[in-house]
C-alpha positions as a printed Julia matrix, in Angstrom:
161×3 Matrix{Float64}:
 88.51   99.27   89.52
 88.44  102.91   88.76
 88.01  105.58   91.39
 84.58  106.48   89.94
 83.3   102.95   90.54
 84.16  103.33   94.22
 82.78  106.81   94.77
 79.63  105.5    96.44
 78.44  102.29   98.05
 75.61  102.23   95.51
 77.93  102.27   92.49
 80.17   99.55   93.92
 77.23   97.32   94.87
 75.51   97.75   91.5
 78.78   96.98   89.69
 79.16   93.66   91.49
 75.43   92.86   91.22
 75.67   93.31   87.45
 78.81   91.17   87.33
 77.06   88.45   89.33
 74.12   88.38   86.89
 76.4    88.42   83.83
 78.56   85.57   85.08
 75.43   83.53   85.9
 74.41   84.05   82.27
 77.84   82.88   81.09
 77.75   79.84   83.34
 74.22   78.79   82.41
 74.94   79.44   78.73
 78.08   77.34   78.99
 76.14   74.5    80.6
 73.53   74.64   77.83
 76.26   74.76   75.18
 77.93   71.73   76.75
 74.64   69.8    76.83
 73.77   70.65   73.23
 77.15   70.81   71.51
 79.42   68.87   73.84
 81.68   71.76   74.81
 85.04   70.89   76.35
 85.15   70.67   80.16
 87.91   73.3    80.25
 85.46   75.91   78.98
 83.15   75.34   81.95
 86.08   75.25   84.32
 87.15   78.71   83.15
 83.62   80.14   83.18
 82.95   78.54   86.56
 86.14   80.05   87.95
 85.22   83.51   86.7
 81.72   83.17   88.13
 83.09   81.89   91.44
 85.46   84.83   91.77
 82.72   87.35   90.93
 80.33   85.57   93.32
 82.84   85.87   96.16
 83.51   89.5    95.2
 79.77   90.16   95.31
 79.51   88.52   98.73
 82.37   90.59  100.17
 81.03   93.76   98.53
 77.53   93.07   99.87
 78.98   92.72  103.35
 81.05   95.91  103.12
 78.22   97.95  101.61
 75.72   96.43  104.05
 77.88   97.38  107.03
 78.36  100.88  105.62
 74.63  101.3   105.04
 73.76   99.7   108.43
 71.56   97.03  106.85
 71.77   94.64  109.75
 72.99   91.06  109.8
 69.93   89.4   108.24
 69.68   91.73  105.25
 73.42   91.33  104.57
 73.13   87.54  104.91
 70.1    87.51  102.59
 71.99   89.5    99.96
 74.88   87.03  100.07
 72.74   83.87  100.16
 70.57   85.01   97.24
 73.68   84.99   95.04
 73.56   81.18   95.18
 70.29   81.16   93.22
 70.64   82.28   89.58
 69.48   85.87   89.12
 68.02   86.14   92.64
 70.33   89.08   93.31
 68.43   91.16   90.74
 65.2    91.57   92.75
 67.26   92.05   95.92
 69.38   94.74   94.27
 66.28   96.49   92.89
 64.55   96.35   96.25
 67.43   97.77   98.31
 68.08  100.41   95.66
 64.39  101.28   95.32
 64.05  101.7    99.09
 67.05  104.02   99.17
 69.15  101.54  101.15
 72.13  102.13   98.85
 71.97  105.91   99.09
 74.64  107.9   100.84
 78.38  108.09  100.89
 80.98  105.96  102.61
 81.03  106.49  106.39
 84.53  107.94  106.59
 84.12  109.95  109.79
 82.47  109.35  113.14
 78.98  110.78  113.42
 76.72  111.5   116.39
 75.25  108.0   115.98
 76.28  106.03  119.11
 77.02  102.97  116.95
 79.97  104.84  115.46
 81.81  104.64  118.78
 82.21  100.85  118.81
 85.45   99.16  117.79
 84.03   97.54  114.64
 82.8   100.83  113.2
 86.15  102.48  113.98
 87.97   99.64  112.21
 85.51   99.85  109.31
 86.12  103.62  108.91
 89.87  103.05  109.14
 89.67  100.7   106.12
 87.2   102.92  104.21
 89.68  105.79  104.55
 92.39  103.57  103.01
 90.67  102.28   99.84
 93.8   100.69   98.36
 94.36   98.69  101.53
 90.65   97.79  101.69
 90.69   96.57   98.08
 93.88   94.58   98.7
 92.4    93.03  101.84
 89.16   92.17  100.04
 91.17   90.65   97.2
 93.17   88.51   99.65
 89.98   87.35  101.41
 88.38   86.41   98.09
 91.56   84.67   96.91
 91.89   82.62  100.1
 88.24   81.53   99.98
 88.53   80.8    96.24
 91.68   78.71   96.79
 90.0    76.81   99.6
 87.0    76.06   97.4
 89.31   74.9    94.59
 90.93   72.47   97.02
 87.54   71.1    98.01
 86.52   70.72   94.38
 83.3    71.33   92.48
 79.95   70.45   94.07
 79.56   67.41   91.81
 82.98   66.18   92.91
 82.38   66.32   96.66
 82.46   62.99   98.48
 79.01   61.59   99.16
 78.87   59.61  102.36
């Protein structure tokens, strides 16, 4: 990611929201292609992996941006859960952007807001002030979750008791 894509929470969130929508399009297109033309399973495995990684990146980004913007737990959870439904992130993204909930810069310094004094906000600012470490940490979190999901297998391959 370039520095310009990280200059604001809005730009970062919109980047991942676009990626989420694009990879849904790839995945659904791949499924249609497989149904019509009999595409090889490897193609869907690759597209599914790309979509899964972008989905997890969107989820982590939604959480980080949501914490920065003080969305509250339920709005953050809604943003993440909507990514499960194809294209449901688009109305969510438009709504939070339209309401100005993506406006503002990263909270790098403590403000007069009493919430800034708690340990979580201090830790959050510590990471925001170290973007390379934050990106590396987010990448590790996404990679660990992705690897765990690969071990479990695709939804159609889960054991049905």
